[in-house]
C-alpha positions as CSV (number, residue, x, y, z in Angstrom):
1,X,-1.8,-3.9,-3.4
2,X,-1.1,-6.4,-0.8
3,X,-3.5,-9.2,-0.2
4,X,-5.7,-10.7,-2.9
5,X,-5.8,-8.1,-5.6
6,X,-3.6,-5.0,-5.4
7,X,-5.1,-2.7,-7.9
8,X,-8.9,-2.9,-8.2
9,X,-11.3,-0.3,-9.4
10,X,-13.7,0.4,-6.6
11,X,-17.3,-0.6,-7.5
12,X,-20.2,1.8,-7.2
13,X,-22.1,2.1,-3.9
14,X,-25.5,0.5,-3.8
15,X,-28.4,2.8,-4.2
16,X,-32.1,2.5,-3.5
17,X,-34.1,1.4,-6.4
18,X,-37.3,3.3,-5.5
19,X,-37.6,6.9,-4.2
20,X,-40.4,9.4,-4.0
21,X,-40.2,12.5,-6.2
22,X,-39.4,14.9,-3.2
23,X,-36.8,12.5,-1.9
24,X,-35.2,12.2,-5.3
25,X,-35.1,16.0,-5.7
26,X,-33.5,16.3,-2.3
27,X,-30.9,13.7,-3.2
28,X,-30.1,15.4,-6.5
29,X,-29.6,18.7,-4.7
30,X,-27.3,17.2,-2.1
31,X,-25.3,15.5,-4.8
32,X,-24.9,18.8,-6.7
33,X,-23.8,20.5,-3.4
34,X,-21.3,17.6,-2.7
35,X,-19.9,18.0,-6.2
36,X,-19.4,21.7,-5.8
37,X,-17.8,21.2,-2.4
38,X,-15.4,18.6,-3.8
39,X,-14.4,20.9,-6.6
40,X,-13.8,23.8,-4.3
41,X,-11.7,21.6,-2.0
42,X,-8.9,21.7,-4.5
43,X,-8.7,18.1,-5.5
44,X,-6.9,19.1,-8.7
45,X,-3.6,17.8,-10.0
46,X,-1.3,17.4,-7.0
47,X,-4.0,18.6,-4.7
48,X,-5.4,17.2,-1.5
49,X,-8.8,16.9,0.1
50,X,-9.3,16.2,3.7
51,X,-13.1,15.5,3.5
52,X,-13.9,17.8,6.4
53,X,-16.9,19.6,4.8
54,X,-20.4,18.2,4.6
55,X,-20.8,16.1,1.5
56,X,-17.1,16.1,0.8
57,X,-16.0,13.3,3.0
58,X,-13.7,10.9,1.2
59,X,-13.6,7.3,2.5
60,X,-10.1,5.8,2.5
61,X,-11.4,2.3,1.9
62,X,-14.4,1.1,-0.1
63,X,-15.9,-2.2,1.3
64,X,-18.0,-2.5,-1.9
65,X,-14.8,-2.4,-4.1
66,X,-12.6,-5.4,-4.9
67,X,-10.1,-6.3,-2.2
68,X,-7.6,-5.6,-0.9
69,X,-8.8,-2.3,0.4
70,X,-5.4,-1.2,1.7
71,X,-2.3,-2.3,-0.4
72,X,0.6,-0.2,1.1
73,X,1.7,1.8,4.0
74,X,4.9,3.8,4.1
75,X,6.6,6.3,6.4
76,X,8.0,9.6,5.1
77,X,11.5,10.0,6.6
78,X,11.1,13.8,6.3
79,X,8.4,14.2,9.0
80,X,7.2,10.8,10.1
81,X,3.9,11.1,8.2
82,X,2.3,8.0,6.6
83,X,1.2,7.4,3.0
84,X,-1.5,4.8,2.7
85,X,-2.4,3.3,-0.7
86,X,-6.0,2.0,-0.9
87,X,-8.7,1.1,-3.5
88,X,-10.0,4.7,-3.2
89,X,-6.8,6.6,-3.4
90,X,-3.5,7.6,-1.8
91,X,-4.0,9.1,1.7
92,X,-1.7,11.0,3.9
93,X,-1.8,10.5,7.7
94,X,-0.1,13.0,10.0
95,X,2.5,11.7,12.4
96,X,0.1,12.4,15.3
97,X,-2.8,10.6,13.5
98,X,-6.2,12.0,12.6
99,X,-8.4,11.8,9.5
100,X,-6.4,10.7,6.4
101,X,-6.1,13.4,3.6
102,X,-6.5,12.2,0.0
103,X,-3.7,13.2,-2.4
104,X,-3.9,13.1,-6.2
105,X,-0.9,13.5,-8.5
106,X,-0.1,13.8,-12.2
107,X,1.9,11.1,-14.0
108,X,3.6,12.1,-17.3
109,X,4.9,9.4,-19.6
110,X,5.9,8.9,-23.2
111,X,2.5,7.4,-23.8
112,X,0.3,10.1,-22.2
113,X,-0.4,11.8,-19.0
114,X,-3.1,11.7,-16.3
115,X,-4.1,11.9,-12.7
116,X,-3.4,9.0,-10.4
117,X,-4.3,8.2,-6.8
118,X,-6.5,5.1,-6.3
119,X,-5.2,1.5,-6.8
120,X,-1.5,2.3,-6.2
121,X,1.2,0.7,-4.1
122,X,3.6,3.3,-2.9
123,X,6.9,3.3,-0.9
124,X,9.2,6.0,0.3
125,X,12.8,5.7,-0.7
126,X,13.9,9.0,1.1
127,X,12.4,12.3,2.3
128,X,9.5,13.1,-0.1
129,X,11.0,10.5,-2.5
130,X,8.5,7.8,-3.7
131,X,8.3,4.8,-6.0
132,X,5.0,3.3,-6.9
133,X,3.1,0.9,-9.1
134,X,-0.5,0.1,-9.9
135,X,-3.3,1.4,-12.2
136,X,-4.3,4.9,-13.4
137,X,-7.7,6.4,-13.0
138,X,-10.1,5.2,-15.7
139,X,-10.2,8.7,-17.2
140,X,-6.4,9.0,-17.5
141,X,-4.8,8.8,-20.9
142,X,-2.3,6.1,-19.7
143,X,-1.7,2.4,-20.1
144,X,-3.8,0.1,-17.8
145,X,-0.7,-0.8,-15.8
146,X,1.9,1.7,-14.8
147,X,5.0,-0.4,-14.3
148,X,7.4,1.5,-11.9
149,X,6.9,5.2,-11.4
150,X,8.7,7.8,-9.3
151,X,8.0,11.0,-7.5
152,X,10.5,13.5,-6.0
153,X,7.8,15.9,-4.5
154,X,5.8,13.6,-2.2
155,X,3.4,12.4,-4.9
156,X,2.4,15.7,-6.5
157,X,4.1,14.8,-9.8
158,X,5.2,11.4,-11.1
159,X,7.4,10.2,-14.0
160,X,7.7,6.7,-15.5
161,X,10.8,4.7,-14.6
162,X,10.3,1.4,-16.5
163,X,7.9,-1.4,-17.4
164,X,5.2,1.0,-18.4
165,X,2.2,-1.0,-19.7
166,X,3.7,-4.3,-18.9
167,X,4.3,-4.8,-15.2
168,X,1.9,-4.6,-12.2
169,X,4.0,-4.7,-9.0
170,X,2.1,-5.3,-5.8
171,X,5.0,-5.1,-3.3
172,X,8.1,-2.8,-3.5
173,X,10.8,-4.0,-1.1
174,X,14.3,-2.6,-0.9
175,X,17.7,-3.4,0.7
176,X,20.4,-0.9,-0.1
177,X,20.4,-0.4,-3.9
178,X,18.4,-3.6,-4.6
179,X,14.7,-3.3,-5.4
180,X,12.6,-6.5,-5.1
181,X,9.2,-6.4,-6.8
182,X,6.8,-9.3,-7.0
183,X,4.3,-9.2,-9.9
184,X,0.6,-9.3,-9.1
185,X,-0.9,-12.8,-9.3
186,X,2.2,-14.4,-10.6
187,X,5.0,-16.6,-9.0
188,X,7.5,-14.2,-10.4
189,X,9.6,-11.5,-8.8
190,X,11.7,-8.9,-10.6
191,X,14.9,-7.5,-9.0
192,X,16.7,-4.4,-9.9
193,X,20.2,-3.2,-8.8
194,X,19.7,0.3,-10.4
195,X,16.5,1.8,-8.9
196,X,14.2,0.0,-11.3
197,X,15.8,0.9,-14.6
198,X,16.6,-2.7,-15.4
199,X,15.2,-6.0,-14.0
200,X,16.2,-9.6,-13.6
201,X,13.4,-12.2,-13.0
202,X,13.2,-14.7,-10.2
203,X,10.7,-17.5,-9.8
204,X,8.9,-17.8,-6.5
205,X,7.1,-20.9,-5.1
206,X,3.7,-19.2,-5.7
207,X,2.3,-15.6,-5.9
208,X,3.3,-13.7,-2.8
209,X,1.0,-11.6,-0.6
210,X,3.8,-9.7,1.0
211,X,7.6,-9.7,0.9
212,X,10.4,-8.2,3.0
213,X,14.2,-8.1,2.5
214,X,16.9,-7.9,5.2
215,X,18.0,-4.3,5.2
216,X,21.7,-5.3,5.8
217,X,21.8,-8.5,3.7
218,X,20.0,-8.3,0.3
219,X,20.4,-12.1,-0.1
220,X,17.8,-12.8,2.7
221,X,14.2,-12.6,1.6
222,X,10.9,-13.6,3.4
223,X,7.7,-14.0,1.4
224,X,4.2,-14.7,2.6
225,X,1.4,-16.4,0.6
226,X,-2.0,-18.0,0.9
227,X,-0.1,-21.2,1.8
228,X,2.3,-19.8,4.4
229,X,5.7,-18.1,4.8
230,X,8.8,-18.9,2.7
231,X,12.4,-17.8,3.1
232,X,15.3,-17.5,0.7
233,X,19.0,-16.9,1.5
234,X,20.2,-16.5,-2.1
235,X,18.1,-13.6,-3.5
236,X,15.1,-15.7,-4.4
237,X,16.9,-18.4,-6.4
238,X,15.8,-21.1,-4.0
239,X,13.0,-21.1,-1.4
240,X,12.1,-23.1,1.8
241,X,8.7,-23.0,3.5
242,X,8.8,-22.3,7.2
243,X,5.1,-22.3,8.3
244,X,1.6,-22.6,6.9
245,X,0.0,-19.5,8.3
246,X,-1.7,-17.8,5.3
247,X,-1.9,-14.1,4.3
248,X,0.6,-12.7,6.9
249,X,2.2,-9.2,6.5
250,X,5.9,-8.8,7.2
251,X,8.3,-5.9,7.7
252,X,12.1,-6.0,8.3
253,X,13.3,-2.8,10.0
254,X,16.5,-4.4,11.5
255,X,18.4,-7.6,10.6
256,X,17.4,-9.2,13.9
257,X,13.9,-7.8,14.1
258,X,11.8,-9.3,11.3
259,X,8.1,-8.8,12.3
260,X,5.1,-10.6,11.1
261,X,1.4,-10.0,11.8
262,X,-1.0,-12.9,11.0
263,X,-4.7,-12.8,10.3
264,X,-6.4,-12.5,13.6
265,X,-3.7,-10.0,14.8
266,X,-1.1,-12.3,16.3
267,X,2.3,-10.4,16.2
268,X,5.5,-12.4,16.2
269,X,9.2,-11.6,15.6
270,X,12.2,-13.5,14.2
271,X,15.8,-12.8,15.0
272,X,17.1,-15.4,12.5
273,X,15.4,-14.3,9.2
274,X,12.2,-16.2,9.5
275,X,13.6,-19.6,10.6
276,X,11.9,-19.3,14.0
277,X,9.3,-17.0,15.5
278,X,8.5,-15.7,19.0
279,X,5.2,-14.2,20.0
280,X,5.3,-10.5,20.7
281,X,1.7,-9.5,21.2
282,X,-1.6,-8.9,19.4
283,X,-3.0,-6.2,17.1
284,X,-6.6,-5.5,16.5
285,X,-8.2,-6.5,13.2
286,X,-7.0,-8.4,10.2
287,X,-3.8,-6.9,8.8
288,X,-3.7,-5.3,5.3
289,X,-0.4,-3.4,5.4
290,X,2.6,-3.3,7.7
291,X,5.4,-0.7,7.8
292,X,8.2,0.6,10.0
293,X,10.2,3.8,10.3
294,X,13.9,4.3,10.8
295,X,13.6,3.9,14.6
296,X,11.8,0.6,14.3
297,X,8.3,2.0,15.2
298,X,5.7,-0.2,13.6
299,X,2.6,0.9,11.8
300,X,-0.3,-1.4,10.9
301,X,-3.4,-0.9,8.7
302,X,-6.2,-3.4,9.1
303,X,-9.2,-4.4,7.0
304,X,-11.5,-1.7,8.4
305,X,-9.1,1.1,7.5
306,X,-7.9,1.5,11.1
307,X,-4.2,2.4,11.4
308,X,-2.3,1.7,14.6
309,X,1.3,2.3,15.9
310,X,3.5,0.3,18.2
311,X,6.7,1.6,19.8
312,X,7.6,-1.6,21.6
313,X,8.0,-4.1,18.8
314,X,4.4,-5.1,18.5
315,X,3.6,-5.8,22.1
316,X,1.1,-2.9,22.4
317,X,-0.6,-0.8,19.8
318,X,-2.2,2.7,19.8
319,X,-4.8,3.8,17.3
320,X,-3.8,6.6,15.0
321,X,-6.8,6.4,12.6
322,X,-10.2,4.9,13.4
323,X,-11.8,2.6,10.9
324,X,-13.4,4.3,7.9
């Protein structure tokens, strides 16, 4: 996931160390009711839970878990809905906004099968077509890292593409047929011309927080890191640092409209591939994931779990989802 760590198992919530017997009994009763409600909500393989019932609410970020809380945000070309990857699961957001609905799918591989949802980075490649990477649930009979996986039914079922058990991608960027996928915690980027079946390595200046590729020219890349923004004009063979702003998020919906959101919410745009930047506006909160649809509408998820939309290139933003 974008940010510090992409795929982190959420840590348990803190609980009171001392409780009276009646209070403890009440808590146990509520926990049992919550469990029954969660089971009846249909959170089975490929199912969804919207968390509407009492005791069945599912938080889409866990502040007690390891960061980053939100690692990916992507728009489904089929209906304009969003899919958000967080440390508690994959969550769907309707085009009009509203409470995110958790979705859980089943991954089948040559080494086992199991349910997956939390700790994934996911990206749409077409209507209901997804690629993803990350970690399985602790109970799944799967390797600890999933490599590249694919779904053709909007995340209900998944199959392994490549790198199972060996690669942990925390960004999945595309330009035409080229897939660009930085490895978590490493100054290494894998590129694939065939949808992720085969990869060629590239060496970056340092581990990237985020990366975007020119949608019309696969030679132009922009990567952000804890030490600033870097650009490459030769598919990652050489790099040049352009500024020192750390931990920015980037998206490249059009060749002349590269957009960046910095910590603190400053929004800027570049018409020359990251060589120079012009201020556009300001978003609320610290950015965690940035996405755009085919019309250039921007979507931003921040540290609190709030998701906002901008239809004017980042000058103004409207909240779709309040903070978790």
